[in-house]
C-alpha positions as CSV (number, residue, x, y, z in Angstrom):
1,M,0.0,0.0,0.0
2,K,1.4,3.4,-1.0
3,L,1.2,5.9,1.8
4,L,-0.3,8.8,-0.1
5,H,-3.3,11.2,0.4
6,S,-6.5,9.5,1.4
7,L,-9.6,10.4,-0.6
8,F,-13.1,10.7,0.8
9,K,-16.2,9.5,-0.9
10,F,-19.4,10.7,0.6
11,S,-22.6,8.7,-0.1
12,L,-26.1,8.7,1.3
13,A,-26.8,7.5,4.9
14,V,-29.5,9.7,6.3
15,T,-29.6,7.6,9.5
16,W,-26.1,8.9,10.4
17,I,-26.2,12.6,9.9
18,A,-28.6,15.2,8.5
19,I,-27.5,16.7,5.2
20,A,-27.7,20.2,3.6
21,P,-26.2,20.3,0.0
22,R,-24.5,23.3,-1.4
23,P,-22.3,24.1,-4.5
24,A,-18.6,23.4,-4.6
25,I,-15.7,23.1,-7.0
26,T,-13.6,20.1,-7.8
27,Q,-10.8,18.7,-5.7
28,T,-7.7,17.8,-7.8
29,N,-4.8,17.1,-5.6
30,N,-5.6,14.3,-3.2
31,Q,-4.2,10.8,-3.8
32,S,-5.1,7.4,-2.4
33,D,-5.0,3.7,-2.7
34,I,-6.5,2.9,0.6
35,T,-9.0,0.2,-0.1
36,G,-10.0,-1.0,3.3
37,P,-13.5,-1.0,4.8
38,N,-15.6,2.1,4.7
39,P,-17.7,1.9,7.9
40,I,-19.1,5.4,7.7
41,E,-20.9,7.2,5.0
42,I,-22.2,10.6,6.0
43,A,-23.1,12.7,3.0
44,V,-24.0,12.7,-0.6
45,P,-22.3,14.4,-3.6
46,T,-25.2,15.1,-5.9
47,T,-24.1,15.3,-9.6
48,P,-26.6,17.0,-11.9
49,P,-27.4,15.0,-15.0
50,S,-25.6,17.5,-17.2
51,A,-22.3,17.4,-15.2
52,P,-19.5,15.4,-16.7
53,A,-18.4,12.3,-14.8
54,V,-15.5,12.4,-12.4
55,E,-12.4,11.2,-14.0
56,Q,-9.5,9.6,-12.0
57,T,-6.0,9.1,-13.5
58,N,-3.0,7.9,-11.6
59,G,-4.6,8.5,-8.3
60,K,-5.7,12.1,-9.2
61,I,-9.2,13.3,-9.4
62,G,-10.5,15.6,-12.0
63,G,-13.9,16.3,-13.7
64,A,-17.0,18.3,-12.9
65,T,-16.9,21.8,-11.6
66,D,-20.6,22.1,-10.8
67,Q,-20.9,19.2,-8.4
68,R,-22.5,19.5,-5.0
69,T,-21.2,18.4,-1.6
70,A,-23.2,17.9,1.5
71,K,-22.9,19.8,4.8
72,V,-23.1,17.7,7.9
73,D,-25.1,18.5,11.0
74,R,-23.1,19.0,14.3
75,Q,-25.8,17.9,16.7
76,S,-26.4,14.7,14.7
77,Y,-22.7,14.0,14.5
78,E,-22.3,14.3,18.3
79,T,-25.2,12.1,19.0
80,R,-24.0,9.4,16.7
81,L,-20.4,9.7,18.0
82,Q,-21.5,8.8,21.5
83,T,-23.3,5.7,20.5
84,V,-21.0,3.9,18.0
85,N,-18.0,1.8,18.9
86,P,-14.5,3.3,18.8
87,S,-13.6,2.1,15.3
88,Q,-16.8,3.6,13.8
89,A,-16.3,6.8,15.9
90,V,-12.8,7.3,14.3
91,A,-14.2,6.9,10.8
92,L,-17.1,9.2,11.7
93,Q,-14.7,11.9,12.9
94,E,-12.5,11.5,9.8
95,A,-15.5,12.1,7.6
96,F,-16.8,15.0,9.7
97,Q,-13.4,16.8,9.8
98,A,-12.9,16.3,6.0
99,Q,-16.4,17.7,5.3
100,Q,-15.6,20.7,7.4
101,F,-12.5,21.3,5.4
102,S,-14.4,20.8,2.1
103,D,-17.1,23.2,3.3
104,Y,-14.5,25.9,4.1
105,T,-12.4,25.6,1.0
106,G,-15.2,24.7,-1.5
107,I,-13.1,21.7,-2.6
108,P,-15.1,18.4,-2.8
109,L,-13.4,15.3,-1.6
110,Y,-13.6,11.9,-3.1
111,G,-12.4,8.4,-2.1
112,E,-12.9,6.3,0.9
113,V,-12.8,7.4,4.5
114,P,-9.9,5.6,6.2
115,S,-11.1,3.3,8.9
116,A,-9.3,2.9,12.2
117,E,-7.9,-0.4,10.9
118,D,-6.4,1.4,7.9
119,I,-4.9,4.0,10.2
120,A,-3.4,1.5,12.5
121,N,-1.9,-0.4,9.6
122,I,-0.4,2.7,8.0
123,L,1.0,3.9,11.3
124,D,2.7,0.5,11.6
125,N,4.2,0.8,8.2
126,I,5.5,4.3,8.9
127,W,7.0,3.0,12.2
128,Q,8.9,0.2,10.4
129,Q,10.2,2.7,7.8
130,T,11.3,5.5,10.2
131,G,12.0,3.9,13.5
132,E,9.8,6.5,15.1
133,K,6.6,5.1,16.6
134,P,3.6,7.4,16.0
135,G,0.2,7.6,17.7
136,F,-2.8,9.2,16.1
137,I,-5.2,11.2,18.3
138,H,-8.7,12.5,17.5
139,I,-9.9,15.1,20.0
140,S,-13.6,16.0,19.8
141,S,-15.1,18.7,22.0
142,Q,-18.7,17.8,22.5
143,T,-21.4,19.9,24.0
144,D,-20.8,18.7,27.6
145,Q,-17.8,16.4,27.4
146,I,-14.5,15.6,25.5
147,E,-14.0,12.5,23.5
148,L,-10.4,11.3,23.0
149,F,-9.5,8.5,20.5
150,L,-6.0,7.1,20.3
151,V,-5.0,4.8,17.4
152,V,-1.7,3.1,17.7
153,P,0.4,1.1,15.1
154,Q,-0.7,-2.5,14.4
155,S,0.0,-4.6,11.4
156,S,-3.0,-5.7,9.3
157,D,-2.7,-9.4,10.1
158,K,-3.3,-8.5,13.8
159,V,-6.2,-6.1,13.4
160,T,-9.5,-7.3,14.7
161,V,-12.5,-5.1,15.3
162,S,-15.7,-5.9,17.2
163,N,-18.9,-5.0,15.3
164,S,-20.7,-4.4,18.6
165,L,-21.8,-0.8,19.1
166,T,-20.9,-1.1,22.8
167,A,-17.4,-2.3,22.3
168,Q,-15.1,0.4,23.8
169,S,-11.6,-0.8,22.9
170,S,-9.5,-3.1,20.8
171,S,-5.9,-3.8,20.6
172,F,-5.1,-0.7,18.5
173,I,-7.7,1.9,19.5
174,I,-8.3,3.5,22.9
175,R,-11.3,5.7,23.7
176,E,-11.5,7.9,26.7
177,T,-14.3,10.2,27.7
178,V,-13.7,13.3,29.8
179,P,-17.1,14.1,31.4
180,D,-18.5,17.4,32.6
181,V,-16.2,19.6,30.4
182,A,-18.5,21.8,28.3
183,N,-17.4,22.9,24.9
184,K,-17.8,26.6,25.9
185,E,-15.6,26.0,29.0
186,L,-12.9,24.3,27.0
187,L,-12.8,26.8,24.2
188,S,-12.8,29.7,26.7
189,L,-9.7,28.3,28.4
190,V,-8.0,27.5,25.0
191,R,-8.5,31.1,23.9
192,K,-7.1,32.5,27.2
193,F,-4.1,30.2,26.8
194,Q,-3.5,31.2,23.2
195,R,-3.7,34.9,24.1
196,D,-1.4,34.6,27.1
197,V,1.3,32.6,25.2
198,S,1.2,34.8,22.1
199,K,1.6,37.9,24.3
200,K,4.8,36.6,25.8
201,R,3.4,36.2,29.4
202,N,5.7,34.9,32.1
203,P,5.7,31.1,31.8
204,R,4.6,30.8,35.4
205,R,1.4,32.7,34.5
206,L,0.7,30.2,31.9
207,L,0.9,27.1,34.1
208,Q,-2.6,27.0,35.4
209,S,-4.4,27.0,32.0
210,S,-1.6,24.9,30.4
211,Q,-1.9,22.2,33.1
212,Q,-5.7,22.1,33.0
213,L,-5.7,21.7,29.2
214,Y,-3.1,19.0,29.6
215,Q,-5.3,17.2,32.1
216,W,-8.3,17.3,29.8
217,L,-6.6,16.6,26.4
218,I,-3.5,14.4,27.1
219,A,-3.5,12.9,30.6
220,P,-6.5,10.5,30.1
221,I,-4.5,8.6,27.4
222,E,-1.0,9.2,28.8
223,D,-0.7,5.7,30.4
224,E,-1.4,4.1,27.1
225,L,1.0,6.4,25.3
226,K,3.7,5.3,27.7
227,A,2.8,1.6,27.5
228,Q,2.9,1.7,23.7
229,G,6.2,3.6,23.6
230,I,4.7,6.3,21.4
231,E,7.3,8.9,20.2
232,V,5.3,11.1,17.8
233,L,1.8,12.4,18.5
234,V,-0.2,13.2,15.4
235,L,-3.3,15.2,16.4
236,S,-6.5,15.9,14.6
237,M,-8.5,18.4,16.7
238,D,-12.0,19.8,16.7
239,S,-13.1,23.3,15.9
240,G,-11.5,25.9,18.2
241,L,-8.6,23.7,19.1
242,R,-6.6,23.6,15.9
243,G,-4.7,26.8,16.8
244,L,-3.7,25.5,20.2
245,P,0.1,25.6,20.8
246,V,0.1,22.0,22.0
247,A,3.9,21.9,22.4
248,A,3.5,24.2,25.4
249,L,0.9,22.1,27.3
250,H,2.4,21.3,30.7
251,D,1.9,18.3,33.0
252,G,3.3,20.0,36.1
253,E,6.9,18.9,35.4
254,Q,7.4,19.0,31.7
255,Y,6.1,20.5,28.5
256,L,4.5,18.1,26.1
257,V,7.3,18.7,23.5
258,E,9.8,17.4,26.1
259,K,8.0,14.0,25.7
260,Y,6.9,13.8,22.1
261,A,7.4,15.1,18.7
262,L,4.2,16.7,17.5
263,A,2.2,17.3,14.3
264,I,-1.2,18.5,13.3
265,V,-3.4,17.2,10.5
266,P,-6.9,18.3,9.5
267,C,-7.7,14.6,9.6
268,F,-5.6,11.5,8.9
269,G,-7.2,11.0,5.5
270,L,-6.1,14.4,4.2
271,A,-2.4,13.9,5.1
272,D,0.1,12.7,2.5
273,I,2.2,10.6,4.9
274,G,4.6,8.7,2.8
275,Y,8.2,8.8,4.1
276,T,11.1,10.2,2.1
277,D,14.6,10.9,3.3
278,I,14.9,14.6,2.4
279,R,18.6,15.2,3.2
280,D,19.5,15.3,-0.5
281,T,16.5,17.5,-1.4
282,Q,17.2,20.9,-3.0
283,I,15.7,24.0,-1.3
284,I,14.5,27.3,-2.7
285,A,14.4,30.0,-0.1
286,M,12.8,33.4,-0.9
287,G,11.8,36.3,1.3
288,A,11.7,40.0,1.9
289,S,13.2,42.2,4.6
290,E,11.3,45.3,3.5
291,F,7.7,45.9,2.6
292,T,5.5,48.8,1.6
293,N,2.8,48.5,4.2
294,L,4.0,45.9,6.6
295,N,6.7,45.8,9.3
296,P,10.2,45.0,8.0
297,L,11.9,41.7,8.7
298,P,15.6,42.7,8.9
299,S,16.8,39.2,9.8
300,V,15.6,37.7,6.6
301,P,18.8,38.2,4.5
302,L,20.8,36.3,7.1
303,E,18.0,33.7,7.4
304,L,18.0,32.9,3.7
305,A,21.8,33.0,3.3
306,T,22.3,30.7,6.2
307,I,19.6,28.1,5.4
308,A,20.1,27.9,1.6
309,G,23.7,29.0,1.4
310,K,25.3,27.1,4.3
311,I,23.1,24.5,5.9
312,W,21.2,23.2,2.9
313,S,21.9,23.0,-0.8
314,G,19.8,25.3,-3.0
315,K,19.0,28.8,-4.1
316,Y,17.8,31.9,-2.3
317,F,16.3,35.2,-3.5
318,L,15.7,38.4,-1.6
319,N,13.3,41.4,-1.9
320,R,12.9,42.4,-5.5
321,E,13.8,38.9,-6.6
322,F,11.0,37.6,-4.4
323,T,8.2,38.0,-6.9
324,V,5.4,35.6,-7.9
325,E,6.8,35.6,-11.5
326,N,10.3,34.7,-10.3
327,F,9.0,32.1,-7.9
328,T,7.0,30.5,-10.7
329,R,10.0,30.6,-13.1
330,Q,12.4,29.1,-10.6
331,N,10.1,26.2,-9.8
332,Q,9.5,25.6,-13.5
333,Q,13.2,25.4,-14.2
334,Q,14.1,23.1,-11.3
335,S,12.4,20.7,-8.9
336,F,12.7,21.8,-5.3
337,G,11.7,19.5,-2.5
338,I,11.7,22.2,0.2
339,I,10.3,25.7,-0.2
340,H,11.1,28.3,2.4
341,L,9.3,31.6,2.4
342,A,10.5,34.2,4.9
343,T,7.7,36.7,4.7
344,H,4.5,37.8,6.3
345,G,1.5,35.6,6.0
346,E,-1.9,36.0,7.6
347,F,-4.7,33.5,8.3
348,K,-7.7,35.6,8.8
349,P,-11.4,35.1,9.7
350,G,-13.8,34.3,7.0
351,R,-13.3,32.7,3.6
352,P,-9.9,31.4,2.3
353,E,-9.7,34.5,0.1
354,N,-9.1,36.6,3.2
355,S,-5.8,34.8,4.0
356,Y,-2.6,35.4,2.1
357,I,1.1,34.9,1.7
358,Q,3.0,38.2,1.0
359,F,5.4,38.2,-1.9
360,Y,7.5,41.3,-2.6
361,D,5.3,42.5,-5.4
362,R,1.9,41.5,-4.1
363,K,-0.2,39.3,-1.8
364,L,-1.1,35.9,-2.9
365,T,-4.3,34.6,-1.4
366,I,-4.5,30.9,-0.3
367,P,-6.8,30.0,-3.2
368,Q,-4.4,31.8,-5.6
369,F,-1.4,30.0,-4.0
370,R,-3.3,26.7,-4.5
371,Q,-3.9,27.6,-8.2
372,L,-0.2,28.4,-8.6
373,A,0.7,25.0,-7.1
374,T,-1.6,23.4,-9.6
375,E,0.0,25.2,-12.5
376,L,3.5,24.2,-11.3
377,G,2.4,20.6,-11.2
378,W,2.9,20.0,-7.5
379,I,-0.2,17.9,-7.4
380,D,0.6,15.7,-10.4
381,A,1.1,12.0,-9.6
382,D,4.1,11.8,-11.9
383,T,6.1,14.6,-10.3
384,A,8.1,14.6,-7.1
385,P,6.0,16.1,-4.3
386,I,7.0,19.2,-2.3
387,E,8.1,17.6,0.9
388,L,8.1,20.8,3.0
389,L,6.8,24.3,2.8
390,V,8.0,26.7,5.5
391,L,6.4,30.0,6.3
392,S,8.6,31.6,8.9
393,A,6.8,34.8,9.8
394,C,3.1,34.0,9.5
395,R,0.3,34.2,12.0
396,T,-3.3,33.2,12.4
397,A,-6.3,34.9,14.1
398,V,-6.3,33.5,17.6
399,G,-9.6,31.8,18.5
400,D,-11.2,32.1,15.0
401,E,-12.4,28.7,13.7
402,M,-12.3,29.8,10.1
403,A,-8.7,31.0,10.4
404,E,-7.9,27.7,12.1
405,L,-9.3,25.7,9.2
406,G,-7.1,27.7,6.8
407,F,-4.0,27.2,8.9
408,A,-4.5,23.5,9.7
409,G,-5.5,22.7,6.1
410,L,-2.7,24.7,4.4
411,A,-0.7,21.6,3.4
412,V,-3.7,20.1,1.7
413,A,-4.7,23.4,0.1
414,A,-1.2,24.0,-1.3
415,G,-0.7,20.5,-2.5
416,V,2.4,19.9,-0.4
417,K,3.2,17.1,2.1
418,S,4.1,19.3,5.1
419,V,3.9,22.9,6.2
420,L,5.9,24.4,9.0
421,A,4.3,27.7,10.1
422,S,3.8,29.9,13.1
423,L,0.6,30.6,14.9
424,W,1.7,34.1,15.7
425,Y,4.4,36.4,14.7
426,V,7.4,35.7,17.0
427,S,10.2,38.2,16.4
428,D,13.0,38.5,13.9
429,A,15.6,37.2,16.3
430,G,13.4,34.5,17.7
431,T,12.4,33.3,14.2
432,L,16.0,33.3,13.0
433,A,17.0,31.2,16.0
434,L,14.3,28.6,15.6
435,M,14.5,28.3,11.8
436,T,18.3,28.0,11.7
437,E,18.3,25.4,14.4
438,F,15.5,23.5,12.8
439,Y,17.3,23.1,9.5
440,S,20.5,22.2,11.3
441,Q,18.6,19.4,13.0
442,L,16.7,18.3,9.9
443,S,20.1,17.8,8.1
444,Q,21.0,15.3,10.8
445,A,17.8,13.5,11.5
446,P,15.4,14.0,8.6
447,I,12.2,13.2,10.4
448,K,10.5,16.5,10.3
449,A,8.6,16.3,13.6
450,Q,11.6,15.1,15.5
451,A,13.8,17.8,13.9
452,L,11.3,20.5,15.0
453,R,11.1,18.9,18.5
454,R,14.9,19.0,18.8
455,A,15.0,22.6,17.7
456,Q,12.3,23.6,20.1
457,L,14.0,21.8,23.0
458,A,17.4,23.4,22.1
459,V,15.7,26.8,22.3
460,L,13.7,25.9,25.5
461,K,16.8,24.6,27.3
462,G,19.1,27.5,26.4
463,E,21.3,25.6,24.0
464,V,20.3,28.1,21.3
465,Y,20.5,31.7,22.6
466,I,21.2,35.3,21.6
467,E,23.9,37.2,23.5
468,N,25.9,40.3,22.8
469,G,24.9,40.6,19.2
470,F,25.4,36.9,18.3
471,L,23.1,34.0,17.7
472,Y,24.5,30.7,19.2
473,L,23.3,27.4,17.9
474,S,23.4,24.1,19.8
475,N,26.3,22.8,17.7
476,G,28.5,25.7,19.0
477,E,28.3,27.8,15.9
478,R,27.7,31.5,16.4
479,M,26.4,34.0,13.9
480,P,26.6,37.8,14.1
481,L,23.2,39.4,14.1
482,P,22.2,42.1,11.6
483,P,22.6,45.6,13.2
484,E,18.9,46.2,12.9
485,I,18.1,43.4,15.4
486,V,21.1,43.6,17.8
487,S,18.7,45.4,20.1
488,Q,16.8,42.1,20.4
489,S,19.9,40.5,21.9
490,N,19.7,38.8,25.3
491,L,16.1,37.7,24.8
492,D,14.9,34.8,27.0
493,L,14.2,32.4,24.2
494,S,13.1,29.8,26.6
495,N,9.7,31.5,26.9
496,P,7.0,29.4,25.1
497,F,6.2,32.6,23.1
498,F,9.3,32.0,21.0
499,W,9.3,28.2,20.4
500,S,5.7,26.9,20.8
501,A,4.3,29.1,18.0
502,F,5.9,26.9,15.3
503,T,3.7,24.0,14.2
504,L,4.2,21.2,11.8
505,I,1.1,20.5,9.6
506,G,0.6,17.4,7.6
507,N,3.3,14.8,7.0
508,W,5.4,14.4,10.1
509,N,7.9,12.0,8.6
């Protein structure tokens, strides 16, 4: 089984979830050969008689542009989730999360919803390939309780599932219910924590909310995580939780990132999780240090020259060379596995068109960026995929569910395997420190989630620091800072504000 994008096929099952159809456009970039059972069908794509049939070639979907997808009902979803067995519940959440993404982007999704059995088998394959044992966690915030589902690796010849609706566990899936935690209470605390971390509060002031969130979201399954020897947590989270800086959750003694590497996916079926050793991958790094109507980023020249000129093999382009036209031309002339954009980016409330990535010459909205990716062939089955897209100075609207969908779904929307981006704008010096250390770690241990974890730990533990006009890396190398940001010297980079903003979305391998 190839480990590629999963595709979702929605078909009629009115006994599961109420449906409200609306227009959408055609999804073209997802890939799949998952052929396991499809235990949950929650919606119906209605194709008008005049619409052309959907055409699939080499795992790619193309076809009608006037198809209709179905919008699922939250109350029905919650009711059903609480009555089905864990395996069915995971499939139900997969379908619901995918439908949310489709509703937001207007991109219909086709293919089969991956079952819990599929997920357990794929996790096992990835574990055997990488040596890093992943666990997949669905977090669903219900009206008056939290539902946690942990799927762990298990080979297909060992997977057995009970058909009983009352079965609460199997050898590869664990379900835990956290009672008496209302959705409003959880989201209120999440927003408070997001605001406090993003405003660089003293870490001690963060502990109360950080520890409470840890107790609700991680502690109930922690014994199983330890028993299974899980090293990487891959989280698919409900509305209002996707912008949570999970790395900074605290158990009273340690941050979560001190225990696990972390990654976020919109849902498992929308993640292209095939493993590739990227150490020989070429990088193109582009960015701007000066803007017409936005704050300057004076560390960008050093960031680009260091990443693409010293640590990694590739090309870099600055300011007037950082145009949409040049970006397109360079990617047409050469295949780059890593794309690093050191520039402003905003994930804003409302439709995807409100969010953008800033090039030197103009803003490129997320749908426009997706269209550019299509034109460049990133989504073609016969071209090498973009392994990693890095946005080193972006931010998302804290607490806004629509902005969260755009942020969490960026990898899917852009047709790339992974995105590394920040939930809030950190600082020039802080971004330079984390980004430089990340690429240094990635060149040694090319598992993206572990490279990010090691970089975050190096910053947290003071192995990466800024002092007297120099940036010091964990390998002992020091770099002189640009004069414009020397005033940012002697920052306490161990504050979660600096390192927990950076989140890996999509492929964690």
